[in-house]
C-alpha positions in Angstrom: 69.1 46.8 133.9 68.9 46.6 137.7 65.6 48.7 137.5 63.9 45.8 135.8 65.5 42.9 137.7 64.7 43.9 141.2 60.9 44.2 140.9 60.8 40.8 139.3 63.1 39.3 141.9 61.0 40.7 144.7 57.8 39.3 143.2 59.4 35.9 142.9 60.6 36.1 146.5 57.1 36.7 147.7 55.7 33.9 145.5 58.1 31.5 147.1 57.1 32.6 150.6 53.4 32.2 149.7 53.9 28.6 148.5 55.9 27.6 151.5 53.8 29.3 154.2 50.4 28.9 152.7 49.1 32.5 152.9 45.7 31.2 151.8 45.2 29.4 155.1 45.7 32.0 157.9 45.4 29.2 160.5 48.8 27.9 159.4 50.7 31.0 160.4 49.9 33.8 162.8 49.5 37.3 161.4 52.4 38.7 163.4 54.6 35.8 162.2 53.8 36.6 158.6 54.6 40.2 159.0 57.8 39.4 160.8 58.8 36.9 158.0 58.3 39.4 155.3 60.0 42.2 157.2 63.1 40.2 158.1 63.6 38.3 154.8 63.1 41.3 152.4 64.8 44.1 154.4 68.2 44.1 152.6 66.6 43.6 149.2 64.2 46.6 149.7 67.1 48.7 150.9 69.1 47.8 147.7 66.0 48.6 145.6 65.7 51.9 147.4 69.3 52.8 146.7 68.8 52.0 143.0 65.7 54.2 142.6 65.9 56.6 139.6 64.9 59.8 141.3 64.2 61.5 138.0 65.5 64.8 139.6 62.9 64.5 142.5 63.7 64.1 146.2 63.5 60.5 147.4 60.9 59.4 149.9 62.2 58.4 153.3 63.5 54.9 153.5 61.2 53.8 156.3 58.0 54.8 154.5 59.3 53.2 151.3 60.0 49.9 153.1 56.5 49.7 154.5 54.9 50.7 151.2 56.9 48.1 149.2 56.2 45.2 151.7 52.5 45.9 151.4 52.6 46.3 147.7 54.0 42.9 147.0 51.6 41.2 149.5 48.6 42.9 147.8 50.0 42.1 144.3 50.3 38.4 145.2 46.7 38.4 146.5 45.4 40.0 143.3 44.1 43.1 145.1 46.2 45.3 142.9 47.2 44.8 139.3 49.6 47.5 138.2 53.3 47.8 139.1 52.7 51.4 140.1 53.1 52.5 143.8 51.8 55.8 145.1 53.3 56.6 148.5 52.0 59.5 150.7 54.1 60.2 153.8 52.1 62.0 156.4 55.0 62.2 158.8 56.2 65.1 156.7 55.2 68.7 156.8 52.3 69.6 154.4 54.5 72.3 153.1 56.7 69.9 151.3 56.1 67.5 148.4 55.1 64.2 150.3 53.4 62.2 147.5 55.5 60.0 145.2 54.3 57.9 142.2 56.8 55.2 141.5 57.0 52.9 138.4 58.3 49.6 139.8 58.9 48.2 136.3 61.6 50.7 135.7 62.2 51.7 139.4 61.7 55.3 138.5 59.9 58.1 140.4 57.4 59.5 137.9 55.8 62.3 140.1 56.5 64.1 143.3 53.7 66.3 144.5 52.1 68.3 147.3 49.2 66.5 148.9 46.6 67.7 151.5 45.4 65.9 154.6 42.0 66.3 156.3 41.1 69.5 158.2 40.7 67.6 161.5 43.8 65.6 161.0 46.1 68.5 161.9 47.4 71.9 160.9 50.8 71.8 159.1 51.4 68.2 160.3 49.1 65.2 160.2 48.6 63.6 163.6 45.0 62.3 164.0 43.3 59.8 161.7 39.9 58.2 161.3 37.8 55.8 159.3 34.5 57.5 160.4 32.1 59.3 158.2 32.0 63.1 158.6 35.2 63.1 160.7 37.0 65.2 158.1 40.1 63.2 158.9 42.5 61.3 156.7 42.7 57.5 156.9 46.0 55.7 156.8 47.0 52.4 155.1 46.7 50.7 151.8 44.2 51.5 149.1 43.5 50.2 145.6 42.8 52.9 143.1 39.5 52.8 141.4 37.8 54.5 138.5 37.8 58.1 137.3 34.6 60.1 137.6 33.5 63.8 137.4 32.2 65.1 140.7 31.9 68.3 142.6 35.7 68.7 142.4 35.7 67.9 138.7 37.9 65.0 137.6 38.4 62.7 140.6 39.7 59.2 141.3 37.8 56.8 143.6 39.7 54.8 146.2 39.0 51.5 147.9 40.4 51.1 151.4 41.8 47.6 151.8 42.1 47.6 155.6 39.1 46.8 157.8 38.5 49.3 160.4 41.3 51.5 159.2 40.2 52.8 155.8 37.6 50.5 154.4 34.9 53.2 154.6 36.7 55.3 151.9 34.0 54.8 149.3 31.1 55.5 151.7 32.9 58.6 153.0 33.6 59.8 149.5 37.4 59.8 150.1 38.8 60.3 146.6 41.8 61.9 144.9 40.9 65.2 143.5 42.5 68.6 142.8 42.1 71.8 144.8 43.4 75.3 144.5 44.4 75.3 148.2 47.1 72.7 147.3 49.7 75.1 146.0 52.8 76.9 146.9 50.9 80.2 146.7 48.5 79.0 149.4 51.5 78.0 151.6 53.1 81.4 151.1 49.9 83.2 152.2 48.9 80.9 155.0 52.2 79.4 156.3 50.8 75.9 155.5 49.0 73.9 152.8 45.2 73.9 152.7 43.3 71.0 154.0 40.5 68.7 152.7 37.6 66.9 154.2 39.7 63.7 154.4 40.7 63.3 150.7 44.3 63.2 149.5 43.9 66.4 147.4 46.7 67.4 145.0 47.5 70.4 142.8 45.2 71.2 139.9 48.1 71.2 137.3 49.2 67.7 138.4 45.8 65.9 138.6 45.3 64.7 135.1 48.7 63.1 134.6 48.8 61.5 138.1 45.3 60.1 138.0 45.6 58.7 134.6 48.8 57.0 135.6 47.5 55.4 138.9 43.9 54.7 138.1 42.4 51.1 137.9 43.9 48.9 140.6 47.3 50.4 141.5 48.5 50.6 145.0 48.3 53.8 147.1 49.8 53.8 150.6 49.3 56.5 153.2 52.1 56.3 155.8 52.5 57.6 159.3 55.0 56.2 161.9 52.2 55.9 164.5 51.2 52.7 162.7 53.9 50.3 161.7 53.7 47.5 159.1 53.7 44.9 161.9 50.3 46.2 163.0 48.7 46.0 159.6 46.8 42.7 160.2 44.1 43.3 157.6 46.6 42.5 154.7 47.0 38.9 156.1 43.5 38.1 157.2 
């Protein structure tokens, strides 16, 4: 029962904050104050939600990345920028040799998928450490995205992504940053090369996982790519 109560309670909490602080008028409250309000007021509830996650036999994401993902999720949901209660979290603080992508159903508080995911070839070797919003950089972009539509491209079935943060990832469509599958995202590639393969900036996932994951997260769900070099308090685009 707790799996259904907490997402609803969190959504109600953010609705109350929105009515009291007037998010629609950014002049009323400074961006840093808004981020601080959300961070302070929801911290304990998010930790409780984290502890109640149904792991579904998968490893849990790190608490810090989950906190930042959930804070942004509820803000974006309140603003109508995402529609589904599905959260995809990618933690680029972790080695590319471990499963660092989670798809979480916030209606049931259950982890649906846990997968390998590649970063861009110029973002780093085993670890991701350099990010860009620039075309042809071959780097990954951090931050919050809304998932788009499925299409068939040069990688076959792929999912378009819309970056929601100006100057951070809003060139995703122009750059062709999409979710697709690749044969270099596999345990066999890691075994042969000591690290996962790398993309041109796309969050590429294993071929055998693509169809199920893409069909689950398509059409206006939230995808968040986390790295500790950029904390939630610095994400001003969500409140502009």
